[in-house]
C-alpha positions as CSV (number, residue, x, y, z in Angstrom):
1,K,35.1,-75.9,-99.5
2,D,36.4,-74.2,-96.3
3,A,33.4,-71.8,-96.2
4,L,31.0,-74.7,-96.6
5,R,32.8,-76.6,-93.8
6,L,32.6,-73.6,-91.5
7,F,28.9,-73.2,-92.2
8,S,28.1,-76.8,-91.3
9,E,30.1,-76.2,-88.2
10,D,27.4,-73.8,-87.0
11,R,29.1,-70.8,-88.5
12,T,31.8,-70.4,-85.8
13,G,33.6,-73.8,-85.7
14,L,33.4,-73.6,-81.8
15,A,31.4,-76.0,-79.4
16,D,28.6,-74.2,-77.9
17,Y,28.1,-74.9,-74.2
18,A,24.7,-73.2,-73.9
19,L,23.0,-74.9,-76.7
20,E,19.9,-76.5,-75.4
21,S,20.3,-79.9,-77.1
22,G,23.9,-80.2,-76.3
23,G,23.8,-81.8,-72.8
24,Q,21.9,-81.3,-69.7
25,N,19.2,-78.8,-70.8
26,P,20.7,-75.3,-70.2
27,T,18.2,-72.8,-69.1
28,A,17.8,-69.1,-69.5
29,T,15.6,-67.1,-67.2
30,T,14.8,-63.6,-66.7
31,L,15.4,-62.1,-63.5
32,S,13.2,-59.0,-63.8
33,S,10.7,-58.7,-61.0
34,S,7.8,-59.1,-63.0
35,A,9.2,-62.5,-64.3
36,L,10.1,-64.0,-60.7
37,L,6.6,-65.5,-60.3
38,Q,6.4,-66.9,-64.0
39,M,9.9,-68.4,-63.4
40,F,8.8,-70.0,-60.1
41,L,5.7,-71.5,-61.9
42,L,7.6,-72.7,-64.8
43,R,10.0,-74.5,-62.5
44,L,7.3,-76.1,-60.6
45,M,5.7,-77.3,-63.7
46,N,9.4,-78.4,-65.0
47,Q,8.8,-76.2,-68.0
48,K,10.8,-73.3,-69.7
49,S,9.6,-70.1,-71.4
50,P,9.5,-71.0,-75.1
51,D,10.9,-67.6,-75.9
52,L,13.9,-67.9,-73.8
53,C,14.5,-71.3,-75.2
54,S,14.6,-69.8,-78.5
55,L,18.0,-68.0,-77.4
56,L,19.7,-71.4,-77.0
57,Q,18.8,-72.9,-80.2
58,P,20.4,-72.8,-83.8
59,D,16.9,-71.6,-85.5
60,V,17.7,-67.8,-86.2
61,H,14.7,-66.6,-88.3
62,P,12.9,-63.3,-88.1
63,G,10.6,-63.2,-85.0
64,N,12.0,-66.5,-83.4
65,C,13.8,-64.5,-80.5
66,W,13.6,-63.8,-76.8
67,A,11.8,-60.4,-76.8
68,F,11.6,-58.5,-73.5
69,R,10.0,-55.4,-72.5
70,G,12.1,-52.1,-72.9
71,S,15.7,-51.7,-73.6
72,T,17.3,-53.4,-70.8
73,G,17.0,-57.0,-69.4
74,F,18.8,-59.8,-67.7
75,L,19.2,-63.5,-68.0
76,V,20.9,-66.4,-66.7
77,I,22.0,-69.3,-68.6
78,R,22.9,-72.6,-67.1
79,L,25.6,-74.3,-69.2
80,S,25.5,-78.0,-70.0
81,M,28.8,-78.6,-68.2
82,R,31.5,-76.9,-66.2
83,V,33.4,-74.7,-68.7
84,L,36.2,-72.2,-68.7
85,P,35.0,-69.6,-71.0
86,S,37.0,-68.4,-73.7
87,A,34.6,-66.5,-75.9
88,F,30.9,-66.2,-76.6
89,T,28.8,-65.3,-79.6
90,L,25.7,-63.0,-79.8
91,E,23.6,-63.6,-83.0
92,H,20.8,-61.5,-84.5
93,I,19.2,-61.6,-87.7
94,P,20.9,-59.7,-90.6
95,K,19.6,-56.3,-91.4
96,A,18.6,-57.6,-94.8
97,L,16.1,-60.0,-93.3
98,A,14.7,-57.7,-90.8
99,P,11.0,-56.7,-91.7
100,S,11.7,-53.2,-90.8
101,G,15.0,-53.1,-92.6
102,T,16.5,-51.8,-89.3
103,L,17.9,-53.6,-86.2
104,H,16.6,-51.1,-83.8
105,S,15.4,-53.9,-81.3
106,A,19.1,-55.7,-81.6
107,P,21.0,-55.5,-78.3
108,R,23.4,-52.8,-78.3
109,D,25.7,-52.6,-75.1
110,F,25.6,-55.7,-72.9
111,A,27.6,-57.1,-70.2
112,V,28.6,-60.7,-69.5
113,Y,29.1,-62.3,-66.0
114,V,30.2,-65.7,-64.9
115,R,29.5,-67.4,-61.6
116,E,29.5,-70.9,-60.3
117,R,26.2,-72.6,-60.2
118,W,25.8,-73.1,-56.6
119,R,25.9,-69.4,-56.0
120,A,22.6,-69.2,-57.7
121,F,20.9,-71.2,-54.9
122,I,22.4,-68.9,-52.3
123,N,21.4,-65.6,-54.1
124,P,19.6,-65.9,-57.2
125,R,19.9,-62.0,-58.1
126,E,23.8,-62.1,-57.8
127,R,25.3,-61.4,-61.2
128,G,28.6,-62.8,-60.5
129,K,32.1,-61.7,-61.7
130,L,32.0,-59.3,-64.6
131,L,33.8,-60.7,-67.8
132,G,33.6,-57.6,-69.7
133,T,31.1,-54.9,-71.4
134,Y,30.6,-55.2,-75.3
135,T,28.7,-53.5,-77.9
136,Y,26.9,-55.4,-80.8
137,D,27.5,-53.8,-84.0
138,Q,24.2,-53.3,-85.9
139,D,26.2,-52.7,-89.1
140,G,28.5,-55.6,-88.7
141,D,28.0,-59.3,-89.4
142,A,24.8,-60.8,-87.8
143,L,27.0,-63.3,-86.0
144,Q,29.6,-61.6,-83.7
145,T,32.0,-63.5,-81.5
146,F,33.7,-61.6,-78.5
147,A,36.7,-63.0,-76.5
148,V,36.5,-63.4,-72.8
149,S,39.8,-61.5,-71.3
150,V,28.3,-66.4,-68.2
151,S,24.8,-64.5,-67.3
152,C,24.2,-61.6,-69.7
153,G,22.7,-58.1,-69.0
154,V,21.5,-56.1,-71.9
155,L,22.2,-52.4,-71.1
156,S,20.6,-50.9,-74.1
157,N,19.2,-51.6,-77.7
158,W,19.5,-49.7,-81.0
159,G,16.4,-47.4,-80.2
160,H,13.5,-49.5,-80.2
161,E,11.5,-48.2,-76.9
162,E,9.1,-50.9,-76.6
163,Y,11.2,-54.1,-76.7
164,T,14.5,-55.7,-77.4
165,C,15.0,-59.1,-79.2
166,M,18.0,-61.6,-78.7
167,Y,18.0,-64.1,-81.3
168,R,20.9,-66.4,-80.0
169,F,23.6,-66.3,-77.4
170,R,26.5,-69.0,-77.3
171,V,29.2,-69.8,-74.9
172,H,32.5,-71.3,-76.0
173,G,35.4,-72.6,-74.1
174,T,37.3,-75.6,-72.7
175,P,35.4,-78.2,-70.6
176,K,36.6,-77.9,-66.8
177,H,37.0,-81.3,-65.4
178,I,36.5,-81.8,-61.6
179,G,39.4,-83.5,-59.8
């Protein structure tokens, strides 16, 4: 009964402040030089990249991920409200569901940063304060939660040279009220 309740609570039992449907439409955008023009054009048209949006959705199925070229990448997630982050969760499909039977395209080492939203307007390339560097364990659970001691930089993957896939990234914490 407890396991079923936890599953119905999005498998963590924690609020996800990066969930696209959870509030003020959080956005994820790549900051690689090749994506800056695309990001600008999508903003002009008030649209988001569908692949990036999958990162902020509860739909985690093979192929429904944010895939980017190579083994390193960077994204910025605008949260639905001001939050004092306490943890975040990185989710990938389980190895048993991977068509290749491996997780070589899963992020391996990654870094998480946090910054105030207004700083993005001053310097969009500023990563902010480093919260920590972490390793996603390809042999561990598909859903791995890391405590904070929120942009995310993927530093490497598990061996796929052509691309890296991120299925879901969640941010947990306590709402920070102004005043």
